[in-house]
C-alpha positions as CSV (number, residue, x, y, z in Angstrom):
1,M,-0.2,0.0,-0.1
2,R,0.9,3.3,-0.5
3,F,0.5,6.6,1.9
4,E,2.0,10.1,2.2
5,V,4.1,11.1,5.3
6,Q,5.6,14.3,5.3
7,G,5.0,15.4,1.7
8,R,6.5,12.2,0.2
9,S,5.2,8.8,-1.0
10,V,5.7,5.8,1.3
11,F,5.3,2.1,0.6
12,A,4.5,-0.4,3.3
13,A,3.7,-4.3,2.4
14,T,0.5,-5.4,4.2
15,G,1.2,-9.3,3.7
16,G,-1.2,-10.0,1.3
17,R,-4.1,-8.3,2.9
18,P,-5.5,-4.9,3.4
19,F,-4.4,-3.3,6.2
20,E,-7.0,-2.6,9.0
21,P,-6.4,-0.2,11.4
22,A,-8.9,-1.7,13.9
23,L,-6.7,-4.9,14.1
24,P,-3.6,-5.0,16.5
25,A,-0.8,-3.5,14.7
26,L,2.4,-5.1,13.8
27,V,4.9,-2.9,12.0
28,F,8.2,-4.5,10.8
29,L,11.7,-2.6,10.3
30,H,14.3,-3.4,8.1
31,G,18.1,-2.9,8.2
32,A,20.6,-1.1,6.6
33,G,20.4,-1.0,2.7
34,M,17.4,-3.2,2.7
35,D,13.6,-2.8,2.4
36,H,10.6,-4.6,3.2
37,S,10.7,-7.8,1.2
38,V,13.0,-9.3,4.4
39,W,9.9,-9.8,6.0
40,S,7.9,-11.2,3.2
41,L,7.3,-14.7,5.1
42,Q,6.6,-13.1,8.3
43,S,4.3,-10.3,7.1
44,R,2.4,-12.9,5.3
45,Y,1.6,-15.2,8.2
46,F,0.7,-12.3,11.0
47,S,-1.6,-10.5,8.3
48,H,-3.5,-13.9,7.9
49,H,-3.5,-14.6,11.7
50,G,-5.4,-11.4,13.2
51,Y,-2.7,-8.3,12.4
52,G,-2.8,-5.2,10.7
53,V,0.8,-5.7,9.2
54,L,3.0,-2.8,8.0
55,A,6.2,-3.8,7.0
56,L,7.6,-0.4,5.9
57,D,10.3,0.9,3.2
58,L,12.0,3.7,5.2
59,P,12.7,6.9,3.2
60,G,15.1,6.3,0.4
61,H,14.7,2.3,0.3
62,G,12.6,-0.1,-1.6
63,K,9.7,1.7,-3.0
64,S,9.4,4.8,-0.6
65,Q,10.5,8.1,-1.7
66,G,13.9,9.6,-0.4
67,P,16.1,11.0,0.5
68,A,17.3,8.5,3.4
69,L,17.2,9.6,6.9
70,G,20.6,10.2,8.5
71,T,19.9,9.4,12.2
72,I,18.2,6.7,14.1
73,A,16.3,9.4,16.1
74,A,15.0,10.8,12.6
75,M,13.8,7.4,11.5
76,G,11.8,7.0,14.8
77,E,10.2,10.3,14.4
78,W,9.4,9.3,10.9
79,V,8.0,5.8,12.1
80,R,5.8,7.4,14.6
81,A,4.3,10.1,11.6
82,C,3.6,6.8,9.8
83,L,1.3,5.6,12.6
84,D,-0.2,9.1,13.0
85,S,-0.9,9.3,9.2
86,L,-2.7,5.9,9.6
87,G,-4.7,6.3,12.3
88,V,-2.7,3.8,14.4
89,A,-2.5,4.7,18.2
90,R,-0.4,1.8,19.5
91,A,1.6,-0.7,17.4
92,N,3.7,-3.8,18.2
93,L,7.3,-3.3,16.7
94,V,9.3,-5.7,15.0
95,G,12.9,-4.8,13.8
96,H,16.0,-6.0,12.2
97,S,19.5,-4.6,13.0
98,M,19.3,-1.0,12.3
99,G,15.3,-1.3,12.3
100,A,15.9,-2.8,15.9
101,F,17.5,0.5,16.7
102,V,14.7,2.3,15.3
103,A,12.2,0.2,17.5
104,L,14.4,0.8,20.7
105,E,14.2,4.6,19.7
106,I,10.4,4.6,19.6
107,A,9.7,2.6,22.5
108,G,12.1,4.7,24.8
109,L,10.8,8.0,23.8
110,A,7.1,7.1,22.9
111,P,6.2,4.3,25.2
112,E,2.4,4.9,24.7
113,R,2.7,4.1,21.1
114,V,4.3,0.7,21.6
115,A,2.7,-2.3,22.9
116,T,5.7,-4.6,22.6
117,S,8.9,-4.6,20.9
118,A,10.9,-7.6,19.2
119,L,14.6,-6.8,18.2
120,L,16.3,-9.2,16.0
121,G,20.1,-9.5,15.4
122,V,20.7,-6.4,17.5
123,A,23.7,-5.4,19.9
124,A,24.0,-2.3,22.6
125,R,26.4,-0.7,20.0
126,M,27.0,-1.5,16.3
127,P,30.2,0.2,14.8
128,V,30.9,-0.1,11.3
129,H,34.2,-0.9,10.1
130,P,36.1,2.2,8.6
131,E,36.5,0.3,5.3
132,L,32.9,-0.8,5.0
133,L,32.0,2.7,5.7
134,A,34.4,4.1,3.1
135,A,33.2,1.5,0.3
136,A,29.6,2.3,1.1
137,R,30.3,6.2,0.8
138,E,32.0,5.9,-2.6
139,N,29.3,3.6,-3.8
140,R,32.0,0.7,-4.2
141,H,30.6,-3.0,-4.9
142,L,32.6,-4.1,-1.6
143,A,30.0,-2.8,0.6
144,P,27.3,-5.1,-0.2
145,E,29.8,-8.1,-0.8
146,L,31.3,-7.5,2.7
147,I,27.7,-7.3,4.4
148,T,26.7,-10.4,2.5
149,A,29.3,-12.5,3.6
150,W,29.2,-11.4,7.2
151,G,25.4,-11.0,7.2
152,Y,24.5,-14.9,6.8
153,G,25.7,-17.6,8.8
154,R,28.3,-19.9,7.8
155,A,25.5,-22.7,6.9
156,A,23.9,-20.2,4.7
157,H,26.9,-19.7,2.5
158,L,26.4,-23.5,1.6
159,G,23.2,-23.3,0.4
160,G,20.0,-24.9,2.4
161,N,17.4,-22.1,1.4
162,P,14.3,-22.9,3.1
163,V,12.6,-21.9,-0.2
164,P,13.4,-24.5,-2.7
165,G,15.1,-23.1,-6.1
166,L,16.3,-20.1,-4.3
167,W,19.8,-18.7,-3.5
168,M,19.8,-17.1,0.0
169,T,23.4,-15.3,-0.3
170,G,22.7,-14.3,-3.9
171,G,19.6,-12.9,-3.3
172,G,20.6,-10.9,-0.2
173,L,23.5,-9.5,-2.4
174,S,21.4,-8.6,-5.0
175,L,18.9,-6.9,-2.8
176,L,21.9,-4.6,-1.4
177,E,22.9,-4.1,-5.2
178,R,19.6,-2.2,-5.9
179,S,19.4,-0.1,-3.1
180,Q,18.9,3.7,-3.5
181,A,22.0,5.7,-4.1
182,G,23.4,6.9,-0.8
183,A,21.0,5.1,1.2
184,L,23.1,2.2,2.5
185,A,26.1,4.7,3.5
186,S,23.5,6.8,5.5
187,D,22.2,3.8,7.3
188,L,25.6,2.6,8.2
189,E,26.9,5.9,9.6
190,A,23.7,6.0,11.7
191,C,24.1,2.8,13.2
192,N,27.8,3.4,13.8
193,V,27.2,6.3,16.2
194,Y,23.9,5.4,18.0
195,D,23.9,4.2,21.9
196,G,21.7,1.1,22.0
197,E,22.2,0.9,25.7
198,A,21.5,4.4,26.7
199,A,17.8,3.7,24.3
200,A,17.2,0.6,26.3
201,R,17.6,2.2,29.4
202,R,14.3,4.4,28.9
203,V,12.5,1.2,27.9
204,R,9.8,-0.5,30.2
205,G,7.5,-2.4,28.1
206,P,7.7,-6.3,27.0
207,T,10.7,-6.7,24.5
208,L,12.0,-9.8,22.8
209,L,15.7,-9.9,21.9
210,L,15.9,-12.5,18.8
211,L,19.8,-13.2,18.2
212,G,21.5,-15.5,16.0
213,G,23.9,-18.0,17.9
214,D,26.4,-17.7,14.6
215,D,25.9,-13.9,14.2
216,R,29.1,-12.6,13.6
217,M,27.9,-9.0,13.1
218,T,26.0,-9.0,16.4
219,P,27.0,-11.8,18.3
220,P,24.2,-12.3,21.4
221,A,27.2,-11.4,23.7
222,K,27.2,-7.8,22.6
223,A,23.2,-8.0,23.5
224,A,24.0,-8.5,27.3
225,P,23.7,-4.6,28.2
226,L,20.4,-4.3,26.6
227,L,18.9,-7.5,28.2
228,A,20.3,-5.9,31.6
229,A,18.9,-2.5,30.9
230,M,15.2,-3.3,29.7
231,P,13.0,-4.9,33.1
232,Q,10.7,-6.9,30.8
233,A,13.2,-8.1,28.3
234,R,13.6,-11.7,27.4
235,Q,16.2,-13.6,24.9
236,V,16.0,-16.1,22.3
237,V,18.9,-17.5,20.5
238,L,18.6,-19.5,17.1
239,P,21.1,-21.4,15.5
240,V,21.6,-18.6,12.8
241,G,23.6,-15.8,11.5
242,H,22.4,-11.8,11.3
243,M,19.8,-12.3,8.8
244,L,17.7,-14.2,11.0
245,M,14.0,-13.9,9.5
246,I,15.7,-15.4,6.2
247,E,17.8,-18.0,7.1
248,R,15.4,-19.5,9.5
249,P,11.9,-18.1,8.8
250,D,9.7,-20.5,10.3
251,A,11.6,-20.4,13.7
252,V,11.3,-16.6,13.5
253,T,7.8,-16.6,12.8
254,D,7.2,-19.1,16.1
255,A,9.1,-17.0,18.3
256,L,7.3,-13.7,17.3
257,R,3.9,-15.7,17.4
258,D,4.4,-16.8,20.9
259,F,5.9,-13.8,22.3
260,L,2.9,-11.7,20.6
261,A,0.2,-14.2,22.3
262,A,1.9,-14.0,25.5
263,R,1.1,-10.5,25.5
264,K,-2.3,-10.1,24.2
């Protein structure tokens, strides 16, 4: 679906069913350089099981008009503006990597708007290697190559896509290759300076940390300060890499379903 926020066109996938504001809202937030398509399986499941689903393309990503926003705080304000535009008073947030930081930001600063938060592939800080930052700024192909190499668990590099006939790492690389100019660099710089632990200290609502045991970008140990800072947080670790929702889509869907059901 398309709608307008702050004078620019926004795209959100709704999981194959029209978005209904009267249903419990479930908002999916993608990671750096990505778009709504990383949530294809989860958004479809929850849209057919009682939720109003919005898998947003952040500004300058996917089918949403740019430019990309330069800070996590600006992204959080933008998501709140999206909810306002659609008449959503309160939502469940699911964010991956950079999207998890955005969910943290909203949950800390506007708790009245957030019912629950699920944070995938997240750490208290997500510093970006200077060479990766430089490659992204210069729009070199090295940037998506590095993210793909490190973003998927080691088993994913050997095949085994849960969807027959698809190539997991090849699809991930293609997604990053088609990102809008400048978006990946802007995203990485936003992640590089954001203090997730400081944001987590403001969060009081139910929170799930869904982490990958083979995640080389945000290993579970790096999320420990977040878990300690949030009184209603709990952690689930899956045997996958950073791209949890693609590497193990069914396990991620199950974990989200159980978390949400326990808080209805």
